C-alpha positions in Angstrom: -58.4 -70.9 48.5 -55.4 -72.4 50.3 -53.4 -72.4 47.0 -54.3 -68.7 46.5 -53.1 -67.8 49.9 -49.8 -69.6 49.3 -49.3 -67.8 46.1 -50.0 -64.4 47.7 -47.6 -65.3 50.5 -44.9 -66.4 48.2 -45.5 -63.2 46.1 -45.0 -61.0 49.2 -41.9 -62.8 50.2 -40.3 -62.2 46.8 -41.3 -58.5 46.8 -38.1 -56.2 46.8 -39.2 -54.6 50.0 -39.2 -57.8 51.9 -35.5 -58.3 51.2 -34.3 -56.1 54.1 -36.6 -57.9 56.6 -35.5 -61.3 55.5 -31.9 -60.3 55.8 -32.5 -59.2 59.5 -34.4 -62.5 60.2 -31.5 -64.5 58.6 -29.2 -63.1 61.4 -31.0 -65.4 63.9 -30.2 -68.9 62.4 -26.7 -67.6 61.1 -25.7 -66.4 64.7 -27.1 -69.6 66.3 -25.0 -71.8 64.0 -21.8 -69.8 64.4 -22.2 -69.9 68.2 -22.8 -73.4 68.3 -19.6 -74.2 66.3 -17.3 -71.4 67.2 -18.6 -70.0 70.4 -15.5 -71.0 72.4 -12.9 -70.6 69.6 -10.6 -67.6 69.9 -9.2 -68.1 66.3 -12.7 -68.3 64.9 -13.7 -65.0 66.8 -10.6 -63.3 65.4 -11.3 -64.7 61.8 -15.0 -63.4 61.9 -13.9 -59.9 63.1 -11.5 -59.7 60.2 -14.0 -61.0 57.8 -16.6 -58.5 58.9 -14.1 -55.6 58.5 -13.2 -56.8 55.0 -16.8 -57.1 53.9 -17.5 -53.6 55.3 -14.6 -52.1 53.4 -15.6 -54.0 50.2 -19.1 -52.5 50.4 -17.6 -49.0 50.6 -15.3 -49.8 47.6 -18.0 -51.3 45.5 -20.2 -48.2 46.1 -17.7 -45.9 44.2 -19.7 -44.1 41.5 -23.0 -44.1 43.3 -24.6 -41.3 45.1 -22.7 -40.6 48.5 -25.9 -41.2 50.6 -26.5 -44.7 49.1 -22.7 -45.6 49.5 -22.8 -44.5 53.2 -26.2 -46.3 53.9 -25.0 -49.5 52.4 -21.6 -49.5 54.2 -23.2 -48.7 57.6 -25.8 -51.5 57.2 -23.1 -54.0 56.3 -21.0 -52.9 59.3 -23.9 -53.2 61.7 -25.0 -56.6 60.4 -21.5 -58.2 60.5 -20.9 -56.8 64.0 -24.1 -58.3 65.3 -22.9 -61.7 63.9 -19.5 -61.4 65.5 -21.0 -60.5 69.0 -23.7 -63.1 68.7 -21.1 -65.8 68.0 -19.5 -65.0 71.3 -22.5 -64.6 73.7 -25.3 -66.4 71.9 -28.2 -65.2 69.8 -30.7 -65.5 72.7 -28.9 -63.1 75.1 -31.7 -60.7 76.2 -29.7 -57.5 75.3 -28.5 -58.9 72.0 -32.1 -60.1 71.1 -33.5 -56.5 71.8 -30.8 -55.0 69.7 -31.6 -57.2 66.8 -35.4 -56.6 67.0 -35.1 -52.8 67.4 -32.0 -52.1 65.3 -32.9 -54.6 62.7 -36.4 -53.0 62.3 -34.9 -49.5 62.0 -32.3 -50.7 59.3 -34.8 -52.6 57.2 -37.3 -49.8 57.5 -34.8 -47.3 56.3 -34.1 -49.3 53.2 -37.9 -49.5 52.5 -38.2 -45.7 52.9 -35.3 -45.3 50.5 -36.9 -47.5 47.9 -40.4 -45.8 48.2 -38.7 -42.3 47.8 -36.8 -43.4 44.7 -39.9 -44.9 43.0 -42.2 -41.9 43.7 -39.7 -39.2 42.6 -41.5 -36.7 40.2 -39.5 -36.0 37.1 -41.4 -32.7 36.4 -40.1 -31.3 39.8 -36.6 -32.4 39.2 -36.1 -30.6 35.9 -37.5 -33.4 33.5 -36.9 -36.9 32.7 -34.6 -38.4 35.3 -32.8 -40.3 32.6 -32.3 -37.4 30.3 -32.3 -34.5 32.6 -29.3 -32.8 30.7 -31.0 -33.0 27.4 -34.3 -31.7 28.8 -32.4 -28.6 30.2 -30.5 -28.1 27.0 -33.5 -28.5 24.7 -36.2 -27.1 26.7 -39.4 -29.2 27.5 -38.6 -31.6 24.7 -39.7 -35.2 25.1 -36.5 -37.2 24.8 -36.1 -40.7 26.3 -33.5 -43.3 26.2 -34.2 -46.0 23.6 -31.8 -48.4 25.2 -28.9 -48.8 27.5 -26.1 -46.2 26.9 -22.9 -47.8 25.5 -19.9 -46.7 27.6 -16.4 -47.1 26.2 -13.2 -45.5 27.1 -13.5 -41.8 26.3 -16.8 -42.3 24.4 -20.4 -42.6 25.2 -23.1 -43.7 22.8 -26.7 -42.9 23.7 -29.6 -44.1 21.6 -32.5 -41.7 22.0 -36.2 -41.9 21.3 -37.6 -38.6 20.1 -41.3 -37.6 20.6 -42.9 -38.0 17.2 -44.0 -34.6 15.7 -42.3 -32.7 18.5 -38.6 -33.1 18.2 -36.2 -34.1 15.4 -32.5 -34.8 15.2 -32.1 -31.4 13.6 -33.4 -29.8 16.9 -30.8 -31.7 18.8 -28.1 -30.7 16.2 -29.0 -27.0 16.8 -28.7 -27.3 20.5 -25.3 -29.0 20.5 -23.6 -25.9 22.1 -26.2 -26.0 24.8 -25.7 -29.7 25.5 -22.0 -29.2 25.6 -22.5 -26.4 28.1 -24.6 -28.8 30.3 -22.0 -31.5 30.1 -18.9 -29.2 30.4 -17.2 -30.4 27.2 -16.4 -28.8 23.8 -19.2 -28.7 21.2 -16.7 -30.5 18.9 -16.9 -33.5 21.1 -20.7 -34.0 20.7 -22.4 -35.4 17.6 -26.0 -36.3 16.7 -26.4 -39.1 14.2 -30.0 -39.4 12.8 -31.6 -42.8 12.2 -31.9 -43.1 8.4 -35.0 -45.4 8.7 -36.8 -43.6 11.6 -36.9 -39.8 12.0 -38.0 -40.3 15.6 -34.8 -41.8 16.5 -31.2 -40.5 16.9 -28.0 -41.4 18.5 -26.0 -39.0 20.7 -22.4 -39.5 20.8 -20.1 -37.9 23.3 -16.3 -37.9 23.3 -15.2 -35.8 26.2 -11.4 -36.0 25.8 -9.7 -34.8 22.6 -7.5 -37.8 21.9 -6.1 -36.1 18.6 -3.8 -33.6 20.4 -0.9 -35.9 20.0 0.4 -35.9 16.5 0.7 -39.4 14.9 3.5 -39.9 12.6 2.9 -41.8 9.3 3.3 -45.5 10.0 4.4 -46.2 6.4 2.4 -47.5 3.4 -0.7 -49.5 4.4 -0.4 -51.7 1.4 3.0 -51.5 -0.4 2.8 -53.0 -3.9 -1.0 -53.6 -3.6 -3.7 -52.3 -5.8 -5.2 -48.8 -5.7 -8.6 -50.4 -5.2 -7.5 -51.2 -1.6 -8.3 -48.6 1.1 -6.0 -45.7 1.6 -5.2 -45.0 5.2 -4.8 -41.2 5.9 -4.9 -40.8 9.6 -6.7 -41.6 12.9 -10.2 -40.8 14.1 -10.7 -39.5 17.7 -11.7 -43.1 18.9 -8.4 -44.6 17.6 -9.9 -46.1 14.4 -8.2 -45.7 11.1 -9.4 -43.1 8.7 -9.6 -44.7 5.2 -10.8 -43.5 1.8 -11.1 -45.0 -1.7 -10.5 -43.4 -5.2 -11.6 -46.0 -7.9 -15.1 -47.7 -8.0 -15.7 -50.8 -5.8 -18.5 -52.7 -4.3 -21.2 -50.5 -3.3 -19.4 -47.2 -4.3 -18.5 -45.1 -7.2 -15.0 -43.7 -8.3 -14.8 -40.3 -6.9 -13.0 -36.9 -7.2 -12.0 -35.2 -3.9 -12.1 -31.5 -2.6 -9.6 -30.7 0.0 -10.6 -27.4 1.7 -8.9 -25.6 4.5 -7.4 -22.2 5.4 -3.8 -21.3 5.2 -2.0 -23.3 7.9 -4.5 -26.0 8.3 -2.2 -28.7 6.9 -4.2 -29.7 3.9 -1.1 -30.1 1.6 0.3 -32.5 4.4 -2.8 -34.4 4.3 -2.8 -34.8 0.6 0.8 -35.7 0.7 -0.2 -38.7 2.9 -2.7 -39.7 0.2 0.0 -39.2 -2.6 2.4 -41.3 -0.7 -0.1 -44.2 -0.3 -1.2 -43.8 -4.0 2.3 -44.0 -5.3 3.1 -47.2 -3.3 0.5 -49.1 -5.3 1.4 -51.0 -8.4 -1.4 -50.1 -10.8 -1.6 -46.3 -10.6 0.2 -43.3 -11.8 -0.2 -39.7 -10.6 0.0 -36.2 -12.3 0.4 -33.2 -10.1 0.4 -29.4 -10.4 1.1 -26.6 -8.0 1.6 -23.1 -9.4 2.3 -21.5 -6.0 4.4 -23.8 -3.7 5.5 -26.3 -6.3 8.9 -27.4 -4.9 7.7 -27.1 -1.3 4.8 -29.5 -2.0 6.3 -31.9 -4.4 10.1 -32.0 -3.6 10.0 -35.6 -2.2 7.6 -36.9 -4.8 9.4 -35.4 -7.9 11.1 -38.7 -9.1 7.9 -40.6 -8.6 5.3 -38.4 -10.3 4.6 -39.3 -14.0 4.0 -35.6 -14.9 4.4 -32.6 -12.6 4.1 -28.9 -13.3 5.0 -25.9 -11.2 3.9 -23.1 -13.3 0.3 -21.9 -14.3 1.1 -22.2 -17.9 2.3 -25.8 -17.4 -0.7 -26.7 -15.5 -2.9 -25.4 -18.2 -1.2 -27.6 -20.7 -1.7 -30.7 -18.2 -5.4 -29.9 -17.8 -5.9 -29.3 -21.6 -4.2 -32.7 -22.4 -6.5 -34.4 -20.0 -9.4 -33.6 -22.1 -7.8 -35.9 -24.8 -6.6 -38.4 -22.3 -10.2 -39.0 -21.0 -11.7 -39.6 -24.5 -8.9 -41.9 -25.5 -8.9 -44.0 -22.4 -12.7 -44.2 -22.3 -12.7 -45.5 -26.0 -10.0 -48.0 -25.2 -11.8 -49.3 -22.2 -15.1 -49.5 -23.9 -13.6 -51.4 -27.0 -12.5 -54.1 -24.5 -15.9 -54.3 -22.7 -15.0 -52.3 -19.6 -17.6 -49.8 -18.3 -15.3 -48.5 -15.7 -11.6 -48.9 -14.9 -10.9 -52.1 -12.9 -7.7 -54.0 -11.9 -8.5 -56.3 -14.7 -8.2 -53.4 -17.2 -4.7 -52.9 -15.9 -3.7 -56.5 -16.3 -5.3 -56.8 -19.7 -4.5 -53.4 -21.3 -1.6 -52.2 -19.1 -3.6 -49.1 -18.4 -3.0 -47.8 -14.9 -5.5 -45.9 -12.8 -4.7 -42.1 -12.8 -4.7 -39.6 -10.0 -4.4 -35.9 -10.7 -3.5 -33.7 -7.9 -4.2 -30.0 -8.4 -3.0 -27.7 -5.6 -4.0 -24.1 -5.3 -6.8 -24.7 -7.9 -8.3 -21.3 -7.3 -5.6 -19.7 -9.4 -6.8 -21.7 -12.4 -10.4 -21.0 -11.7 -9.7 -17.3 -11.3 -8.0 -17.0 -14.7 -10.7 -18.9 -16.6 -9.4 -22.5 -16.8 -12.3 -24.8 -17.4 -12.4 -28.1 -15.5 -16.2 -28.8 -15.8 -15.6 -31.4 -18.5 -12.7 -32.8 -16.8 -14.5 -33.6 -13.4 -17.7 -34.7 -15.3 -16.2 -37.2 -17.6 -12.9 -38.5 -15.9 -14.2 -41.1 -13.5 -15.4 -43.6 -16.1 -11.9 -43.3 -17.8 -10.2 -44.4 -14.5 -9.2 -40.9 -13.4 -9.7 -39.3 -10.1 -9.0 -35.6 -9.5 -8.0 -34.0 -6.3 -8.6 -30.3 -6.1 -7.2 -28.3 -3.3 -8.0 -24.7 -2.3 -8.7 -22.6 0.8 -12.2 -21.5 0.3 -14.7 -23.4 -2.0 -16.8 -20.3 -2.7 -18.7 -19.5 -5.8 -16.0 -16.8 -6.6 -13.2 -19.3 -6.2 -14.6 -22.5 -7.8 -17.5 -22.9 -10.3 -20.5 -24.6 -8.7 -20.7 -27.1 -11.6 -17.1 -28.3 -10.7 -18.0 -28.4 -6.9 -21.1 -30.5 -7.7 -18.9 -33.3 -9.2 -16.5 -33.6 -6.3 -18.1 -36.5 -4.4 -15.5 -36.6 -1.6 -14.5 -33.9 0.9 -11.5 -33.7 3.2 -12.4 -30.5 5.1 -9.6 -29.2 7.4 -10.0 -26.1 9.6 -11.6 -23.2 8.0 -12.2 -19.5 8.6 -15.8 -19.0 9.7 -19.0 -21.0 9.5 -19.9 -19.6 6.1 -16.8 -21.4 4.6 -17.7 -24.5 6.5 -21.3 -24.5 5.1 -19.7 -24.3 1.6 -17.3 -27.3 2.2 -19.5 -29.8 4.0 -23.0 -31.1 3.3 -25.8 -29.8 5.4 -26.6 -33.1 7.1 -22.9 -33.4 8.2 -23.1 -29.9 9.6 -26.4 -30.6 11.4 -24.7 -33.8 13.0 -22.1 -31.6 14.7 -19.2 -31.0 12.3 -17.5 -27.8 13.2 -14.3 -27.2 11.2 -14.5 -23.4 12.0 -13.7 -24.2 15.6 -10.2 -25.4 14.7 -9.2 -22.7 12.1 -5.5 -23.3 11.6 -4.8 -23.7 15.3 -5.0 -27.6 15.1 -3.2 -28.5 11.8 -4.2 -31.9 10.4 -7.7 -32.0 11.9 -10.3 -32.8 9.4 -13.6 -34.3 8.5 -13.9 -37.0 5.8 -17.0 -37.3 3.7 -16.7 -39.8 0.7 -18.3 -42.9 -0.9 -17.3 -46.0 1.0 -16.9 -44.2 4.3 -19.5 -45.1 6.9 -21.9 -42.2 7.1 -21.7 -42.4 10.9 -18.1 -41.2 10.6 -18.8 -38.1 8.5 -19.1 -35.9 11.6 -16.3 -37.6 13.5 -13.1 -35.6 13.6 -9.9 -37.2 12.5 -6.2 -36.1 12.2 -4.0 -36.9 9.3 -0.7 -38.5 9.8 2.3 -36.3 10.0 4.5 -37.2 7.2 8.1 -36.2 6.5 10.0 -36.0 3.2 12.5 -38.7 4.5 9.6 -41.1 5.0 8.2 -40.4 1.6 11.5 -41.0 -0.3 12.3 -44.1 1.9 8.9 -45.7 1.1 8.9 -44.8 -2.7 12.5 -45.6 -3.5 12.3 -49.4 -2.8 9.2 -49.8 -5.1 9.2 -50.0 -8.9 7.7 -47.1 -10.9 4.5 -47.9 -12.8 4.9 -46.9 -16.6 2.1 -45.0 -18.3 0.2 -46.9 -21.1 0.8 -46.1 -24.7 -2.8 -44.9 -25.2 -2.6 -42.3 -22.5 0.8 -41.2 -23.5 -0.2 -40.6 -27.1 -3.4 -38.9 -26.3 -1.4 -36.3 -23.9 0.5 -35.2 -27.0 3.5 -33.1 -27.2 3.0 -31.4 -23.9 3.5 -34.7 -22.1 6.3 -35.9 -24.4 8.3 -32.7 -23.7 7.6 -32.7 -20.0 10.3 -32.1 -17.4 11.5 -35.4 -15.8 13.1 -35.9 -12.5 15.0 -38.8 -10.8 16.4 -39.3 -7.3 20.0 -38.2 -8.1 19.5 -35.0 -10.2 16.9 -32.3 -9.8 16.3 -32.1 -13.6 16.9 -34.5 -16.4 15.2 -32.9 -19.3 16.9 -30.5 -21.7 13.8 -28.3 -21.2 14.8 -27.3 -17.7 13.9 -23.6 -17.8 10.1 -24.2 -18.0 9.9 -25.1 -14.5 12.1 -22.3 -13.0 10.0 -19.2 -13.2 8.0 -18.5 -10.0 6.1 -15.6 -11.6 5.5 -15.2 -15.5 5.6 -11.8 -17.1 2.6 -10.6 -19.0 4.1 -11.3 -22.4 5.1 -15.0 -21.3 1.6 -15.6 -20.0 -0.1 -14.1 -23.1 2.2 -16.3 -25.3 1.5 -19.4 -23.5 -2.3 -18.7 -23.5 -2.1 -18.0 -27.2 -0.3 -21.3 -27.9 -2.7 -23.3 -25.8 -5.6 -21.7 -27.6 -4.2 -22.5 -31.0 -3.8 -26.1 -30.1 -7.3 -26.2 -28.9 -8.6 -24.6 -32.1 -6.6 -26.9 -34.3 -8.0 -30.1 -32.5 -11.5 -28.7 -32.9 -11.1 -28.1 -36.5 -9.6 -31.5 -37.2 -12.4 -33.0 -35.3 -15.1 -31.3 -37.5 -13.3 -31.6 -40.8 -11.7 -35.1 -40.3 -8.9 -36.7 -42.1 -8.8 -38.1 -45.7 -5.7 -40.5 -45.6 -6.9 -42.6 -48.5 -7.8 -39.6 -50.8 -11.2 -41.1 -51.3 -13.0 -37.7 -51.6 -14.8 -37.9 -48.3 -13.1 -34.9 -47.1 -12.7 -32.2 -49.6 -9.2 -31.1 -50.5 -8.6 -27.6 -49.3 -5.5 -25.7 -50.0 -4.7 -24.0 -46.6 -2.4 -21.4 -48.4 -5.0 -20.3 -51.0 -5.9 -16.7 -50.8 -9.4 -15.9 -49.8 -11.5 -14.3 -52.7 -12.2 -10.7 -52.3 -15.7 -9.8 -51.0 -18.2 -8.6 -53.3 -20.0 -6.3 -51.0 -18.8 -4.3 -48.0 -21.0 -3.3 -45.1 -20.0 -0.3 -42.9 -20.8 0.0 -39.3 -20.0 2.6 -36.6 -16.6 2.2 -35.1 -16.6 1.3 -31.4 -14.1 3.0 -29.3 -11.0 0.8 -28.9 -10.7 -0.6 -25.4 -7.7 0.2 -23.2 -5.3 -2.7 -22.7 -5.9 -4.9 -19.7 -3.6 -4.0 -16.7 -1.1 -6.4 -15.3 -2.0 -8.2 -12.0 0.6 -6.0 -10.2 -0.8 -2.8 -11.7 -4.4 -4.0 -10.8 -3.4 -4.6 -7.3 -2.0 -1.1 -7.0 -5.2 0.4 -8.3 -7.2 -1.9 -5.9 -5.2 -0.6 -2.9 -5.7 2.9 -4.0 -9.4 2.4 -4.0 -9.3 0.9 -0.5 -7.5 4.0 0.6 -10.4 6.1 -1.0 -12.9 3.9 0.8 -11.1 4.5 4.2 -11.4 8.3 3.5 -15.1 7.9 3.2 -15.0 5.9 6.5 -16.7 2.9 4.9 -17.2 -0.2 7.1 -18.1 -2.9 4.6 -17.3 -3.5 1.0 -17.5 -6.1 -1.7 -16.7 -6.9 -5.4 -19.6 -4.7 -6.4 -17.9 -1.6 -5.0 -15.0 -2.0 -7.6 -17.1 -2.1 -10.9 -17.4 -1.7 -13.7 -15.0 -4.5 -14.6 -12.9 -5.2 -17.7 -10.4 -3.3 -19.9 -10.7 0.4 -19.5 -11.9 0.5 -15.9 -9.8 1.8 -13.0 -8.6 -1.6 -12.0 -8.5 -3.1 -15.5 -9.2 -6.7 -14.4 -12.0 -9.0 -14.5 -14.6 -9.4 -11.6 -13.3 -12.9 -10.8 -9.9 -11.4 -10.3 -11.2 -8.7 -8.1 -13.2 -11.3 -6.0 -10.1 -13.6 -5.6 -7.8 -10.5 -4.7 -10.3 -9.5 -2.0 -10.4 -13.0 -0.7 -6.6 -13.2 -0.5 -6.6 -9.8 1.4 -9.2 -11.2 3.8 -7.0 -14.2 4.5 -4.2 -11.8 5.4 -6.4 -10.0 7.9 -4.6 -6.7 7.3 -6.7 -4.7 4.9 -9.9 -6.8 5.1 -11.7 -9.4 7.2 -14.4 -11.8 6.4 -18.0 -11.6 7.6 -20.8 -14.2 7.7 -22.2 -12.8 4.5 -20.6 -14.2 1.3 -19.0 -11.5 -0.9 -19.0 -8.9 1.9 -15.8 -7.9 3.8 -15.1 -5.6 6.7 -12.7 -2.8 5.8 -9.8 -2.6 8.3 -7.9 0.5 9.1 -4.2 -0.6 9.7 -1.8 1.8 11.5 1.8 2.0 10.6 4.1 1.1 13.4 6.3 3.9 14.9 10.0 3.5 14.2 
């Protein structure tokens, strides 16, 4: 029984509400001791007075960040307690007036702290707007049950909050859909908030808040991250908002596959600059070569890279030759790798076979897709042959890029885009749900981007980054001191005459090939374009015939001898069918654009508000426009980008018709 009473007494003494009373009681022995030793000492009295002031000020300083009431209460209690000690040292603790002050004032002070503790414990979360720990989330989401799963991690300009969601009532998608409301409660930009779901538990999520945009300041390219290294090492392209380096990989490696990349972004979003950083990094590695094509801004994009690109084309016809040659290159490289036991390209393949990795950079790819260039086989088969393709365009819609090609692009570098519809096309749904909002930037923040790719931490997918700002002088300075990597014989032979006759550049002269005129035209005439397409088609047909018939170099009879110049025997019977009306010739792009603009004028006369490609049919030769449906769709998209005649809507393939007025002279 006695032991039980002692235990209860000890438990009561240790209770938090006893601490204020024990502090008041401790004033008596402390004052008695100080009076005994220092009661007649003037220096001691001065020292105690200064110490009391310092301790009171320290209490006020330590209370910064707490509620004002708690800070004032703590500072006042400290000041009164230390003042009693100073006075008691001089007059003694048993002075009647001082003893009465301690009993009455100490009881009030200790009781006030007991009352404060009781009110804090008994607060009703439902009456204060929800869970006290997550009140902001409760306001923003409604009556959702969201609780902290652990202590928030507070870093400079970043807060990471682990959340426990009520099972069956709230999901991470619900949080993602309420990001704008949460941002409004916190007073920050929606782009500064991300929701990261837990891959192992749907009832868990992590809320990340980065209140200050640290990417406003442009970061110059610091130079190659691994000069002379291997292409298998990470490629550093910029800085994330938390200061970490943004890296990507192109070849296969531990835990990741080789990948192709889509670079999407509206005009002025600096996607070409971002890919220039990638190209500069690639060309500083010792086991890789790069081919590149840009039929629109060739010299502007490639000027600094020209001496270091193994093959570069700046016309649509030249680009088609390169893309056509790649189909043969893929087969030849894959066969060579397979013969030596390589399932994929590796650095060992370069050391053993002299076969470098290949990167193919295709700018303004929408032009090729619009005019029927097929790249499905290229992106489906190239990775195992040690080839990565980077496709850059403004809007990865179904009218600008075949869906089969889009599905094969495992990496995405998404810059600012025009509207949420385009953002949905460029980024995966889960990244959008986590808070990725490239449409908030448009082209007002050049270089801002999201990176989604194999090897990149999935938690980083919805984290904004900004690519380095790279200048031509930096590119030439970095590449000039490194040796160029030669192409291997297998790849060169498979690329054929188009590769052998390509235009070559060096650092001293702009052009070094006798075939200099092929890069000069900015716009090809209709006859030139038709001739180039005819020549390309003939080469493709010849290759297919050779592949089906085969060769007979030994004259062993395996392949029948056929005289190509032999006349075809006359037919024995002639069938006659009704003659179809000859189709009118296809219009040139310029004439087609004139017809399209005339139809826009007709629609304005009808006071139309919305139009789409369907309003310009039927398509094909003989129609008013005289161009294909894909050409019409691309032309409407270009006009919408200009925002003079058309503007985009949230519905794909539907545009708002604008009514521009001529300025008065």
